C-alpha positions in Angstrom: 50.4 88.3 -99.8 52.3 85.9 -97.6 51.7 88.1 -94.5 48.0 88.5 -95.4 47.6 84.7 -95.7 49.2 84.3 -92.3 47.0 87.0 -90.7 43.8 85.5 -92.2 44.6 82.0 -91.1 45.6 83.1 -87.6 42.5 85.2 -87.0 40.2 82.5 -88.5 41.7 79.9 -86.1 41.9 82.2 -82.9 38.7 84.1 -83.2 36.0 82.6 -85.4 33.4 85.2 -84.3 35.6 88.1 -85.2 36.6 86.5 -88.5 32.9 85.9 -89.3 32.2 89.6 -88.8 35.1 90.4 -91.1 33.4 88.2 -93.8 30.1 90.0 -93.2 31.8 93.3 -93.8 33.3 92.1 -97.0 30.0 90.6 -98.1 28.3 94.0 -97.6 31.2 95.7 -99.3 30.2 93.7 -102.4 26.6 94.9 -102.0 27.8 98.5 -101.6 29.9 98.1 -104.7 26.8 96.9 -106.6 24.8 99.8 -105.2 27.5 102.2 -106.4 27.1 100.9 -109.9 23.3 100.9 -110.1 22.1 103.5 -107.6 22.4 107.1 -108.9 21.4 108.9 -105.7 24.0 111.3 -104.4 24.7 112.9 -101.0 27.0 115.9 -100.6 28.0 115.5 -104.2 29.0 111.8 -104.1 27.2 108.5 -104.6 25.3 107.4 -101.4 27.2 104.1 -101.3 30.7 105.6 -101.3 30.8 106.2 -97.5 29.4 102.7 -96.6 31.9 101.1 -98.9 34.8 103.0 -97.4 33.9 102.1 -93.9 33.1 98.4 -94.7 36.6 98.0 -96.2 38.4 100.0 -93.5 36.7 98.4 -90.6 37.3 94.9 -92.0 41.0 95.7 -92.2 40.9 97.0 -88.7 39.2 93.9 -87.3 41.7 91.6 -89.0 44.5 93.7 -87.6 43.1 93.8 -84.1 42.3 90.0 -84.2 45.9 89.3 -85.3 47.8 91.6 -83.0 46.0 90.4 -79.9 47.6 86.9 -80.4 50.9 88.5 -79.5 49.6 89.5 -76.0 50.1 87.1 -73.1 46.3 87.1 -72.4 44.3 84.1 -71.4 42.0 82.7 -74.1 39.0 84.0 -72.2 40.4 87.6 -72.1 41.2 87.5 -75.8 37.7 86.3 -76.6 36.1 89.1 -74.5 38.2 91.8 -76.2 37.7 90.4 -79.7 33.9 90.2 -79.2 33.7 93.7 -77.8 35.7 95.0 -80.8 33.8 92.9 -83.3 30.3 93.9 -82.2 30.9 97.6 -81.6 32.5 97.9 -85.1 29.7 95.8 -86.6 26.9 97.9 -85.2 28.7 101.2 -86.1 29.2 100.0 -89.6 25.6 98.7 -89.8 24.4 102.2 -88.9 26.5 103.8 -91.7 25.3 101.2 -94.2 21.7 101.8 -93.2 21.9 105.5 -93.4 23.7 105.2 -96.8 20.9 103.0 -98.1 18.4 105.6 -96.8 20.3 108.3 -98.7 20.9 110.4 -95.6 24.1 111.3 -93.7 25.3 109.0 -91.0 27.7 111.5 -89.4 26.6 114.8 -87.8 23.0 114.1 -88.8 20.6 115.5 -86.2 17.8 116.3 -88.7 15.4 114.1 -86.8 15.3 112.4 -83.4 15.9 109.0 -85.0 19.0 110.2 -86.9 20.3 112.0 -83.8 20.0 108.8 -81.8 21.8 106.8 -84.4 24.7 109.3 -84.5 24.9 109.3 -80.7 25.0 105.5 -80.7 27.9 105.6 -83.1 29.7 107.9 -80.7 29.2 105.4 -77.8 30.4 102.5 -79.9 33.5 104.4 -81.0 34.1 105.5 -77.4 34.1 101.8 -76.3 36.6 101.0 -79.0 38.9 103.8 -78.0 38.9 102.4 -74.5 39.9 99.0 -75.9 42.7 100.8 -77.8 43.9 102.4 -74.6 43.9 99.1 -72.9 45.9 97.5 -75.7 48.4 100.4 -75.6 48.9 100.2 -71.9 49.4 96.5 -72.0 51.8 96.9 -75.0 53.9 99.0 -72.8 53.4 97.1 -69.6 53.7 93.5 -70.9 56.3 91.6 -72.9 54.6 90.7 -76.1 55.3 87.4 -77.9 57.3 89.0 -80.7 60.5 90.9 -81.4 61.1 94.1 -79.5 61.1 96.1 -82.7 57.7 94.8 -83.6 56.4 95.4 -80.1 57.6 99.0 -80.5 55.8 99.2 -83.8 52.6 98.1 -82.1 53.0 100.6 -79.3 53.5 103.4 -81.8 50.6 102.2 -83.9 48.2 102.3 -80.9 49.5 105.7 -79.9 48.9 107.2 -83.3 45.5 105.5 -83.9 44.3 107.1 -80.6 45.5 110.4 -81.9 43.6 109.7 -85.1 40.5 109.0 -83.0 41.0 112.3 -81.2 41.0 114.0 -84.6 37.7 112.2 -85.2 36.5 113.9 -82.0 37.6 117.2 -83.4 35.3 116.7 -86.3 32.4 115.8 -84.0 33.0 118.9 -82.0 32.6 121.1 -85.1 29.9 118.7 -86.6 31.7 118.6 -90.0 34.9 117.4 -91.5 35.6 120.4 -93.7 37.4 123.6 -92.5 36.6 126.9 -94.2 33.5 125.6 -96.1 30.4 123.5 -95.5 30.9 119.8 -96.1 30.5 118.8 -99.8 31.9 120.2 -103.0 34.9 119.0 -105.1 36.9 116.2 -103.7 39.5 113.5 -104.6 38.2 110.4 -106.3 36.7 107.7 -103.9 38.0 109.3 -100.6 36.3 112.6 -101.5 38.8 114.6 -99.5 38.2 118.2 -100.3 40.3 119.8 -103.1 39.1 123.3 -102.3 39.4 123.6 -98.5 40.8 121.9 -95.4 39.6 118.4 -94.7 40.3 116.7 -91.3 39.5 113.3 -92.7 43.0 113.1 -94.2 44.8 113.1 -90.8 42.0 111.0 -89.4 42.4 108.4 -92.1 46.2 108.1 -91.8 45.9 108.1 -88.0 43.5 105.2 -87.9 45.6 103.1 -90.3 48.8 103.6 -88.3 48.1 100.3 -86.5 48.5 98.5 -89.7 51.3 100.4 -91.4 53.8 100.8 -88.5 53.7 97.2 -87.2 53.8 95.9 -90.8 56.9 98.0 -91.4 58.4 96.6 -88.2 57.6 93.0 -89.3 59.0 93.4 -92.8 62.2 95.1 -91.7 62.8 92.5 -88.9 62.5 89.7 -91.6 64.2 91.3 -94.5 67.0 93.4 -93.0 69.8 91.8 -91.1 70.2 94.6 -88.6 71.0 94.2 -84.9 67.9 94.6 -82.7 69.1 98.1 -81.6 69.2 99.2 -85.2 65.8 97.7 -85.9 64.4 99.6 -83.0 65.9 102.8 -84.2 64.6 102.2 -87.7 61.0 101.6 -86.4 61.3 104.7 -84.2 62.4 106.8 -87.1 59.6 105.5 -89.3 57.1 106.1 -86.6 58.4 109.7 -86.2 58.1 110.3 -89.9 54.6 108.9 -90.0 53.5 110.9 -87.0 55.0 114.0 -88.6 52.9 113.4 -91.7 49.7 113.2 -89.6 50.7 116.4 -87.8 51.3 118.1 -91.1 48.0 117.1 -92.7 46.1 118.0 -89.5 47.8 121.5 -89.4 47.2 121.9 -93.1 43.5 121.1 -92.8 43.1 123.4 -89.8 44.4 126.2 -91.9 41.7 125.5 -94.5 44.2 124.2 -97.0 43.3 121.0 -99.0 45.8 118.1 -99.2 45.7 118.5 -103.0 44.2 121.5 -104.7 42.8 120.5 -108.1 
């Protein structure tokens, strides 16, 4: 909770626009939750508001993370603002499309059933592509520059960006096959809330853990640097080991899904 409070206060002070868009996401997450409770329409076997709710929460977390981590970079105020604004508005419009399609009761992803739906899906691809370019920039600068933090935390940030880019590549795999399931058509039995298939391979598992590497690995590095009285070399080795384990987990879930095997078979 202490870390969360620090992150919120920092982002609120350093990037009011990005922070406002985080709040908009959370506001619509409340609306999506209400929709979940009162709207009985379903899509591919789940309530139409499940996907908008998941993306609203996930994207709010990503925005907060991005807005906080960029304060470690030796960028000018102007450069930070440009990057924050690009990330904020691309994420905002992508999520807005997902919410709108959810409200209409139609798929947001892989939907080419009409010209309008196809254009929206293509727009999402462009917005995601812009964000991936920003991630690449952040990764290169994480390697190239000395960040305003401990070496072990900088390493955690580097690993986080590498793995989130891999997670985005897995998203590209789903676009290539125009579905997230392997072995069956999308839909059917799935885990509660996330709806990951329990009867066939589901690429969303590796995609999910890949996209959240940028929160989990740097957070691990921050906690261990504060709580464990190791030398810097040992902290670096610990972060490297954790990053290796995390990447291995994503590799395993990706391989498992490609074989048509669910994460959990219920």
